[in-house]
PDB file as gemmi writes it, atoms N, CA and C in Angstrom:
CRYST1    1.000    1.000    1.000  90.00  90.00  90.00 P 1                      
ATOM      1  N   MET A   1     105.055  56.808 128.116  1.00  0.00           N  
ATOM      2  CA  MET A   1     105.854  56.960 126.945  1.00  0.00           C  
ATOM      3  C   MET A   1     107.199  56.281 127.204  1.00  0.00           C  
ATOM      4  N   GLU A   2     107.723  55.641 126.173  1.00  0.00           N  
ATOM      5  CA  GLU A   2     109.018  54.973 126.285  1.00  0.00           C  
ATOM      6  C   GLU A   2     109.877  55.354 125.099  1.00  0.00           C  
ATOM      7  N   LEU A   3     111.133  55.602 125.358  1.00  0.00           N  
ATOM      8  CA  LEU A   3     112.089  55.940 124.315  1.00  0.00           C  
ATOM      9  C   LEU A   3     113.201  54.899 124.346  1.00  0.00           C  
ATOM     10  N   THR A   4     113.442  54.261 123.223  1.00  0.00           N  
ATOM     11  CA  THR A   4     114.496  53.264 123.136  1.00  0.00           C  
ATOM     12  C   THR A   4     115.555  53.763 122.164  1.00  0.00           C  
ATOM     13  N   ILE A   5     116.754  53.914 122.657  1.00  0.00           N  
ATOM     14  CA  ILE A   5     117.878  54.304 121.805  1.00  0.00           C  
ATOM     15  C   ILE A   5     118.644  53.024 121.499  1.00  0.00           C  
ATOM     16  N   THR A   6     118.556  52.569 120.272  1.00  0.00           N  
ATOM     17  CA  THR A   6     119.158  51.291 119.920  1.00  0.00           C  
ATOM     18  C   THR A   6     120.665  51.376 119.755  1.00  0.00           C  
ATOM     19  N   GLN A   7     121.140  52.475 119.243  1.00  0.00           N  
ATOM     20  CA  GLN A   7     122.569  52.661 119.098  1.00  0.00           C  
ATOM     21  C   GLN A   7     122.864  54.156 119.144  1.00  0.00           C  
ATOM     22  N   PRO A   8     123.259  54.653 120.298  1.00  0.00           N  
ATOM     23  CA  PRO A   8     123.479  56.094 120.466  1.00  0.00           C  
ATOM     24  C   PRO A   8     124.751  56.566 119.777  1.00  0.00           C  
ATOM     25  N   ASP A   9     124.950  57.864 119.797  1.00  0.00           N  
ATOM     26  CA  ASP A   9     126.167  58.487 119.290  1.00  0.00           C  
ATOM     27  C   ASP A   9     127.077  58.835 120.455  1.00  0.00           C  
ATOM     28  N   ASP A  10     128.373  58.766 120.225  1.00  0.00           N  
ATOM     29  CA  ASP A  10     129.361  59.222 121.201  1.00  0.00           C  
ATOM     30  C   ASP A  10     129.846  60.584 120.726  1.00  0.00           C  
ATOM     31  N   TRP A  11     129.633  61.597 121.525  1.00  0.00           N  
ATOM     32  CA  TRP A  11     129.922  62.973 121.102  1.00  0.00           C  
ATOM     33  C   TRP A  11     131.320  63.440 121.468  1.00  0.00           C  
ATOM     34  N   HIS A  12     132.151  62.542 121.987  1.00  0.00           N  
ATOM     35  CA  HIS A  12     133.515  62.933 122.367  1.00  0.00           C  
ATOM     36  C   HIS A  12     134.352  61.664 122.507  1.00  0.00           C  
ATOM     37  N   LEU A  13     134.853  61.161 121.400  1.00  0.00           N  
ATOM     38  CA  LEU A  13     135.548  59.874 121.404  1.00  0.00           C  
ATOM     39  C   LEU A  13     137.025  60.045 121.069  1.00  0.00           C  
ATOM     40  N   HIS A  14     137.878  59.548 121.953  1.00  0.00           N  
ATOM     41  CA  HIS A  14     139.322  59.525 121.730  1.00  0.00           C  
ATOM     42  C   HIS A  14     139.701  58.107 121.313  1.00  0.00           C  
ATOM     43  N   LEU A  15     140.118  57.932 120.074  1.00  0.00           N  
ATOM     44  CA  LEU A  15     140.462  56.606 119.570  1.00  0.00           C  
ATOM     45  C   LEU A  15     141.954  56.315 119.603  1.00  0.00           C  
ATOM     46  N   ARG A  16     142.763  57.354 119.684  1.00  0.00           N  
ATOM     47  CA  ARG A  16     144.221  57.229 119.677  1.00  0.00           C  
ATOM     48  C   ARG A  16     144.710  56.670 118.341  1.00  0.00           C  
ATOM     49  N   ASP A  17     145.841  55.985 118.366  1.00  0.00           N  
ATOM     50  CA  ASP A  17     146.439  55.482 117.136  1.00  0.00           C  
ATOM     51  C   ASP A  17     147.121  54.149 117.420  1.00  0.00           C  
ATOM     52  N   GLY A  18     147.555  53.468 116.398  1.00  0.00           N  
ATOM     53  CA  GLY A  18     148.301  52.220 116.564  1.00  0.00           C  
ATOM     54  C   GLY A  18     147.489  51.132 117.239  1.00  0.00           C  
ATOM     55  N   ASP A  19     148.127  50.431 118.183  1.00  0.00           N  
ATOM     56  CA  ASP A  19     147.477  49.311 118.878  1.00  0.00           C  
ATOM     57  C   ASP A  19     146.226  49.736 119.635  1.00  0.00           C  
ATOM     58  N   LEU A  20     146.269  50.927 120.234  1.00  0.00           N  
ATOM     59  CA  LEU A  20     145.082  51.406 120.963  1.00  0.00           C  
ATOM     60  C   LEU A  20     143.913  51.648 120.009  1.00  0.00           C  
ATOM     61  N   LEU A  21     144.195  52.155 118.834  1.00  0.00           N  
ATOM     62  CA  LEU A  21     143.144  52.350 117.832  1.00  0.00           C  
ATOM     63  C   LEU A  21     142.499  51.012 117.503  1.00  0.00           C  
ATOM     64  N   GLN A  22     143.327  49.996 117.280  1.00  0.00           N  
ATOM     65  CA  GLN A  22     142.830  48.664 116.933  1.00  0.00           C  
ATOM     66  C   GLN A  22     141.980  48.064 118.049  1.00  0.00           C  
ATOM     67  N   ALA A  23     142.287  48.415 119.289  1.00  0.00           N  
ATOM     68  CA  ALA A  23     141.536  47.880 120.428  1.00  0.00           C  
ATOM     69  C   ALA A  23     140.250  48.643 120.689  1.00  0.00           C  
ATOM     70  N   VAL A  24     140.278  49.958 120.532  1.00  0.00           N  
ATOM     71  CA  VAL A  24     139.144  50.796 120.917  1.00  0.00           C  
ATOM     72  C   VAL A  24     138.066  50.856 119.834  1.00  0.00           C  
ATOM     73  N   VAL A  25     138.451  50.894 118.571  1.00  0.00           N  
ATOM     74  CA  VAL A  25     137.468  51.044 117.493  1.00  0.00           C  
ATOM     75  C   VAL A  25     136.405  49.941 117.514  1.00  0.00           C  
ATOM     76  N   PRO A  26     136.767  48.666 117.549  1.00  0.00           N  
ATOM     77  CA  PRO A  26     135.715  47.633 117.570  1.00  0.00           C  
ATOM     78  C   PRO A  26     134.796  47.749 118.782  1.00  0.00           C  
ATOM     79  N   HIS A  27     135.369  48.080 119.931  1.00  0.00           N  
ATOM     80  CA  HIS A  27     134.563  48.227 121.149  1.00  0.00           C  
ATOM     81  C   HIS A  27     133.576  49.391 120.992  1.00  0.00           C  
ATOM     82  N   SER A  28     134.068  50.540 120.524  1.00  0.00           N  
ATOM     83  CA  SER A  28     133.188  51.701 120.334  1.00  0.00           C  
ATOM     84  C   SER A  28     132.116  51.412 119.296  1.00  0.00           C  
ATOM     85  N   ALA A  29     132.503  50.765 118.215  1.00  0.00           N  
ATOM     86  CA  ALA A  29     131.555  50.461 117.133  1.00  0.00           C  
ATOM     87  C   ALA A  29     130.459  49.504 117.592  1.00  0.00           C  
ATOM     88  N   SER A  30     130.749  48.685 118.580  1.00  0.00           N  
ATOM     89  CA  SER A  30     129.723  47.751 119.054  1.00  0.00           C  
ATOM     90  C   SER A  30     128.666  48.449 119.916  1.00  0.00           C  
ATOM     91  N   HIS A  31     128.971  49.646 120.392  1.00  0.00           N  
ATOM     92  CA  HIS A  31     128.045  50.371 121.266  1.00  0.00           C  
ATOM     93  C   HIS A  31     127.438  51.613 120.623  1.00  0.00           C  
ATOM     94  N   PHE A  32     128.146  52.188 119.666  1.00  0.00           N  
ATOM     95  CA  PHE A  32     127.721  53.463 119.081  1.00  0.00           C  
ATOM     96  C   PHE A  32     127.565  53.356 117.576  1.00  0.00           C  
ATOM     97  N   ARG A  33     126.647  54.139 117.023  1.00  0.00           N  
ATOM     98  CA  ARG A  33     126.436  54.193 115.562  1.00  0.00           C  
ATOM     99  C   ARG A  33     127.365  55.213 114.918  1.00  0.00           C  
ATOM    100  N   ARG A  34     127.531  56.351 115.607  1.00  0.00           N  
ATOM    101  CA  ARG A  34     128.422  57.409 115.124  1.00  0.00           C  
ATOM    102  C   ARG A  34     129.217  57.951 116.312  1.00  0.00           C  
ATOM    103  N   ALA A  35     130.310  58.647 115.990  1.00  0.00           N  
ATOM    104  CA  ALA A  35     131.092  59.285 117.050  1.00  0.00           C  
ATOM    105  C   ALA A  35     131.798  60.506 116.489  1.00  0.00           C  
ATOM    106  N   ILE A  36     131.864  61.534 117.300  1.00  0.00           N  
ATOM    107  CA  ILE A  36     132.674  62.694 116.967  1.00  0.00           C  
ATOM    108  C   ILE A  36     134.077  62.377 117.476  1.00  0.00           C  
ATOM    109  N   VAL A  37     135.000  62.232 116.543  1.00  0.00           N  
ATOM    110  CA  VAL A  37     136.355  61.780 116.855  1.00  0.00           C  
ATOM    111  C   VAL A  37     137.239  62.980 117.214  1.00  0.00           C  
ATOM    112  N   MET A  38     137.850  62.903 118.379  1.00  0.00           N  
ATOM    113  CA  MET A  38     138.745  63.966 118.836  1.00  0.00           C  
ATOM    114  C   MET A  38     140.098  63.828 118.135  1.00  0.00           C  
ATOM    115  N   PRO A  39     140.636  64.944 117.645  1.00  0.00           N  
ATOM    116  CA  PRO A  39     141.810  64.901 116.778  1.00  0.00           C  
ATOM    117  C   PRO A  39     143.144  65.119 117.485  1.00  0.00           C  
ATOM    118  N   ASN A  40     143.210  64.915 118.785  1.00  0.00           N  
ATOM    119  CA  ASN A  40     144.435  65.262 119.494  1.00  0.00           C  
ATOM    120  C   ASN A  40     145.408  64.091 119.619  1.00  0.00           C  
ATOM    121  N   LEU A  41     145.889  63.649 118.471  1.00  0.00           N  
ATOM    122  CA  LEU A  41     146.944  62.645 118.416  1.00  0.00           C  
ATOM    123  C   LEU A  41     148.286  63.358 118.507  1.00  0.00           C  
ATOM    124  N   LYS A  42     149.367  62.604 118.412  1.00  0.00           N  
ATOM    125  CA  LYS A  42     150.696  63.196 118.320  1.00  0.00           C  
ATOM    126  C   LYS A  42     151.308  62.740 117.013  1.00  0.00           C  
ATOM    127  N   PRO A  43     151.444  63.600 116.030  1.00  0.00           N  
ATOM    128  CA  PRO A  43     151.017  64.994 115.999  1.00  0.00           C  
ATOM    129  C   PRO A  43     149.497  65.090 115.844  1.00  0.00           C  
ATOM    130  N   PRO A  44     148.920  66.215 116.256  1.00  0.00           N  
ATOM    131  CA  PRO A  44     147.463  66.375 116.162  1.00  0.00           C  
ATOM    132  C   PRO A  44     146.981  66.434 114.710  1.00  0.00           C  
ATOM    133  N   VAL A  45     145.723  66.118 114.519  1.00  0.00           N  
ATOM    134  CA  VAL A  45     145.085  66.156 113.197  1.00  0.00           C  
ATOM    135  C   VAL A  45     144.677  67.608 112.932  1.00  0.00           C  
ATOM    136  N   THR A  46     145.512  68.326 112.189  1.00  0.00           N  
ATOM    137  CA  THR A  46     145.291  69.755 111.960  1.00  0.00           C  
ATOM    138  C   THR A  46     144.926  70.089 110.521  1.00  0.00           C  
ATOM    139  N   SER A  47     144.840  69.074 109.660  1.00  0.00           N  
ATOM    140  CA  SER A  47     144.497  69.335 108.261  1.00  0.00           C  
ATOM    141  C   SER A  47     143.449  68.343 107.786  1.00  0.00           C  
ATOM    142  N   THR A  48     142.772  68.728 106.724  1.00  0.00           N  
ATOM    143  CA  THR A  48     141.770  67.847 106.127  1.00  0.00           C  
ATOM    144  C   THR A  48     142.413  66.558 105.637  1.00  0.00           C  
ATOM    145  N   ALA A  49     143.577  66.673 105.030  1.00  0.00           N  
ATOM    146  CA  ALA A  49     144.279  65.479 104.536  1.00  0.00           C  
ATOM    147  C   ALA A  49     144.589  64.512 105.682  1.00  0.00           C  
ATOM    148  N   ALA A  50     145.038  65.047 106.807  1.00  0.00           N  
ATOM    149  CA  ALA A  50     145.332  64.196 107.962  1.00  0.00           C  
ATOM    150  C   ALA A  50     144.060  63.568 108.521  1.00  0.00           C  
ATOM    151  N   ALA A  51     142.960  64.303 108.520  1.00  0.00           N  
ATOM    152  CA  ALA A  51     141.682  63.765 108.996  1.00  0.00           C  
ATOM    153  C   ALA A  51     141.203  62.629 108.099  1.00  0.00           C  
ATOM    154  N   ILE A  52     141.382  62.781 106.800  1.00  0.00           N  
ATOM    155  CA  ILE A  52     140.987  61.724 105.860  1.00  0.00           C  
ATOM    156  C   ILE A  52     141.831  60.472 106.094  1.00  0.00           C  
ATOM    157  N   THR A  53     143.128  60.658 106.268  1.00  0.00           N  
ATOM    158  CA  THR A  53     144.024  59.531 106.526  1.00  0.00           C  
ATOM    159  C   THR A  53     143.660  58.828 107.827  1.00  0.00           C  
ATOM    160  N   TYR A  54     143.379  59.608 108.862  1.00  0.00           N  
ATOM    161  CA  TYR A  54     143.000  59.043 110.150  1.00  0.00           C  
ATOM    162  C   TYR A  54     141.675  58.287 110.038  1.00  0.00           C  
ATOM    163  N   ARG A  55     140.725  58.848 109.310  1.00  0.00           N  
ATOM    164  CA  ARG A  55     139.436  58.181 109.113  1.00  0.00           C  
ATOM    165  C   ARG A  55     139.626  56.834 108.412  1.00  0.00           C  
ATOM    166  N   GLU A  56     140.507  56.808 107.430  1.00  0.00           N  
ATOM    167  CA  GLU A  56     140.787  55.547 106.729  1.00  0.00           C  
ATOM    168  C   GLU A  56     141.345  54.495 107.687  1.00  0.00           C  
ATOM    169  N   SER A  57     142.208  54.921 108.613  1.00  0.00           N  
ATOM    170  CA  SER A  57     142.745  53.996 109.621  1.00  0.00           C  
ATOM    171  C   SER A  57     141.641  53.475 110.526  1.00  0.00           C  
ATOM    172  N   ILE A  58     140.740  54.346 110.896  1.00  0.00           N  
ATOM    173  CA  ILE A  58     139.601  53.951 111.736  1.00  0.00           C  
ATOM    174  C   ILE A  58     138.743  52.935 110.992  1.00  0.00           C  
ATOM    175  N   MET A  59     138.444  53.218 109.741  1.00  0.00           N  
ATOM    176  CA  MET A  59     137.585  52.329 108.956  1.00  0.00           C  
ATOM    177  C   MET A  59     138.213  50.943 108.798  1.00  0.00           C  
ATOM    178  N   LYS A  60     139.540  50.893 108.648  1.00  0.00           N  
ATOM    179  CA  LYS A  60     140.240  49.604 108.517  1.00  0.00           C  
ATOM    180  C   LYS A  60     140.183  48.795 109.809  1.00  0.00           C  
ATOM    181  N   ALA A  61     140.047  49.481 110.938  1.00  0.00           N  
ATOM    182  CA  ALA A  61     140.008  48.801 112.232  1.00  0.00           C  
ATOM    183  C   ALA A  61     138.616  48.299 112.608  1.00  0.00           C  
ATOM    184  N   LEU A  62     137.613  48.635 111.811  1.00  0.00           N  
ATOM    185  CA  LEU A  62     136.241  48.217 112.113  1.00  0.00           C  
ATOM    186  C   LEU A  62     136.028  46.739 111.820  1.00  0.00           C  
ATOM    187  N   PRO A  63     135.201  46.090 112.610  1.00  0.00           N  
ATOM    188  CA  PRO A  63     134.839  44.712 112.296  1.00  0.00           C  
ATOM    189  C   PRO A  63     134.043  44.649 110.988  1.00  0.00           C  
ATOM    190  N   THR A  64     134.127  43.552 110.295  1.00  0.00           N  
ATOM    191  CA  THR A  64     133.386  43.351 109.056  1.00  0.00           C  
ATOM    192  C   THR A  64     131.898  43.547 109.302  1.00  0.00           C  
ATOM    193  N   GLY A  65     131.249  44.306 108.432  1.00  0.00           N  
ATOM    194  CA  GLY A  65     129.819  44.530 108.530  1.00  0.00           C  
ATOM    195  C   GLY A  65     129.413  45.657 109.460  1.00  0.00           C  
ATOM    196  N   SER A  66     130.367  46.329 110.066  1.00  0.00           N  
ATOM    197  CA  SER A  66     130.057  47.421 110.981  1.00  0.00           C  
ATOM    198  C   SER A  66     129.486  48.606 110.212  1.00  0.00           C  
ATOM    199  N   SER A  67     128.536  49.302 110.834  1.00  0.00           N  
ATOM    200  CA  SER A  67     127.963  50.507 110.221  1.00  0.00           C  
ATOM    201  C   SER A  67     128.401  51.767 110.970  1.00  0.00           C  
ATOM    202  N   PHE A  68     129.449  51.646 111.774  1.00  0.00           N  
ATOM    203  CA  PHE A  68     129.973  52.765 112.554  1.00  0.00           C  
ATOM    204  C   PHE A  68     130.447  53.875 111.619  1.00  0.00           C  
ATOM    205  N   ASP A  69     130.099  55.118 111.975  1.00  0.00           N  
ATOM    206  CA  ASP A  69     130.454  56.278 111.150  1.00  0.00           C  
ATOM    207  C   ASP A  69     131.253  57.280 111.986  1.00  0.00           C  
ATOM    208  N   PRO A  70     132.577  57.333 111.795  1.00  0.00           N  
ATOM    209  CA  PRO A  70     133.375  58.301 112.538  1.00  0.00           C  
ATOM    210  C   PRO A  70     133.226  59.698 111.929  1.00  0.00           C  
ATOM    211  N   LEU A  71     132.816  60.645 112.736  1.00  0.00           N  
ATOM    212  CA  LEU A  71     132.656  62.029 112.290  1.00  0.00           C  
ATOM    213  C   LEU A  71     133.933  62.771 112.668  1.00  0.00           C  
ATOM    214  N   MET A  72     134.675  63.173 111.671  1.00  0.00           N  
ATOM    215  CA  MET A  72     136.018  63.698 111.885  1.00  0.00           C  
ATOM    216  C   MET A  72     136.010  65.191 112.198  1.00  0.00           C  
ATOM    217  N   THR A  73     136.998  65.589 112.996  1.00  0.00           N  
ATOM    218  CA  THR A  73     137.180  66.982 113.386  1.00  0.00           C  
ATOM    219  C   THR A  73     138.646  67.347 113.200  1.00  0.00           C  
ATOM    220  N   LEU A  74     138.926  68.638 113.258  1.00  0.00           N  
ATOM    221  CA  LEU A  74     140.299  69.126 113.189  1.00  0.00           C  
ATOM    222  C   LEU A  74     140.711  69.694 114.538  1.00  0.00           C  
ATOM    223  N   TYR A  75     141.973  69.586 114.844  1.00  0.00           N  
ATOM    224  CA  TYR A  75     142.551  70.235 116.008  1.00  0.00           C  
ATOM    225  C   TYR A  75     142.901  71.655 115.574  1.00  0.00           C  
ATOM    226  N   LEU A  76     142.199  72.625 116.133  1.00  0.00           N  
ATOM    227  CA  LEU A  76     142.383  74.011 115.708  1.00  0.00           C  
ATOM    228  C   LEU A  76     143.509  74.669 116.491  1.00  0.00           C  
ATOM    229  N   THR A  77     144.338  75.413 115.771  1.00  0.00           N  
ATOM    230  CA  THR A  77     145.433  76.152 116.384  1.00  0.00           C  
ATOM    231  C   THR A  77     145.369  77.601 115.905  1.00  0.00           C  
ATOM    232  N   ASP A  78     146.250  78.433 116.430  1.00  0.00           N  
ATOM    233  CA  ASP A  78     146.287  79.819 115.959  1.00  0.00           C  
ATOM    234  C   ASP A  78     146.834  79.919 114.536  1.00  0.00           C  
ATOM    235  N   LYS A  79     147.324  78.803 113.994  1.00  0.00           N  
ATOM    236  CA  LYS A  79     147.833  78.780 112.620  1.00  0.00           C  
ATOM    237  C   LYS A  79     146.853  78.126 111.644  1.00  0.00           C  
ATOM    238  N   THR A  80     145.703  77.680 112.135  1.00  0.00           N  
ATOM    239  CA  THR A  80     144.705  77.073 111.254  1.00  0.00           C  
ATOM    240  C   THR A  80     144.119  78.156 110.350  1.00  0.00           C  
ATOM    241  N   HIS A  81     144.271  77.961 109.060  1.00  0.00           N  
ATOM    242  CA  HIS A  81     143.777  78.945 108.088  1.00  0.00           C  
ATOM    243  C   HIS A  81     142.278  78.706 107.848  1.00  0.00           C  
ATOM    244  N   PRO A  82     141.504  79.764 107.697  1.00  0.00           N  
ATOM    245  CA  PRO A  82     140.065  79.600 107.418  1.00  0.00           C  
ATOM    246  C   PRO A  82     139.780  78.733 106.193  1.00  0.00           C  
ATOM    247  N   ASP A  83     140.667  78.764 105.202  1.00  0.00           N  
ATOM    248  CA  ASP A  83     140.462  77.921 104.015  1.00  0.00           C  
ATOM    249  C   ASP A  83     140.519  76.431 104.366  1.00  0.00           C  
ATOM    250  N   GLU A  84     141.342  76.073 105.369  1.00  0.00           N  
ATOM    251  CA  GLU A  84     141.428  74.665 105.798  1.00  0.00           C  
ATOM    252  C   GLU A  84     140.106  74.241 106.428  1.00  0.00           C  
ATOM    253  N   ILE A  85     139.494  75.105 107.179  1.00  0.00           N  
ATOM    254  CA  ILE A  85     138.210  74.803 107.807  1.00  0.00           C  
ATOM    255  C   ILE A  85     137.128  74.652 106.738  1.00  0.00           C  
ATOM    256  N   LYS A  86     137.139  75.507 105.739  1.00  0.00           N  
ATOM    257  CA  LYS A  86     136.179  75.391 104.634  1.00  0.00           C  
ATOM    258  C   LYS A  86     136.386  74.086 103.877  1.00  0.00           C  
ATOM    259  N   LEU A  87     137.645  73.711 103.660  1.00  0.00           N  
ATOM    260  CA  LEU A  87     137.945  72.453 102.966  1.00  0.00           C  
ATOM    261  C   LEU A  87     137.436  71.265 103.770  1.00  0.00           C  
ATOM    262  N   ALA A  88     137.672  71.297 105.057  1.00  0.00           N  
ATOM    263  CA  ALA A  88     137.211  70.204 105.922  1.00  0.00           C  
ATOM    264  C   ALA A  88     135.685  70.096 105.920  1.00  0.00           C  
ATOM    265  N   MET A  89     135.038  71.233 105.936  1.00  0.00           N  
ATOM    266  CA  MET A  89     133.583  71.246 105.930  1.00  0.00           C  
ATOM    267  C   MET A  89     133.030  70.648 104.626  1.00  0.00           C  
ATOM    268  N   ALA A  90     133.703  70.931 103.537  1.00  0.00           N  
ATOM    269  CA  ALA A  90     133.245  70.426 102.227  1.00  0.00           C  
ATOM    270  C   ALA A  90     133.427  68.917 102.161  1.00  0.00           C  
TER     271      ALA A  90                                                      
END                                                                             
């Protein structure tokens, strides 16, 4: 039996921001189909709105024709309201 994974997923990807984002996104997209994006930027991604904005930045950094799908997460704190988690899930 043989199993061929043509484009795996990255389950823990730190993309950062700014110039590092521009450098890492194309490289990651060339190896992975999807990635769970870690939200620990400065400031961290703690809201759905911030996750959407960050995702848009990631999408802009992708090479033309890329099918990479960043799966966004929130940085949870003791101040994260359950309604924010429900909003993010939706």
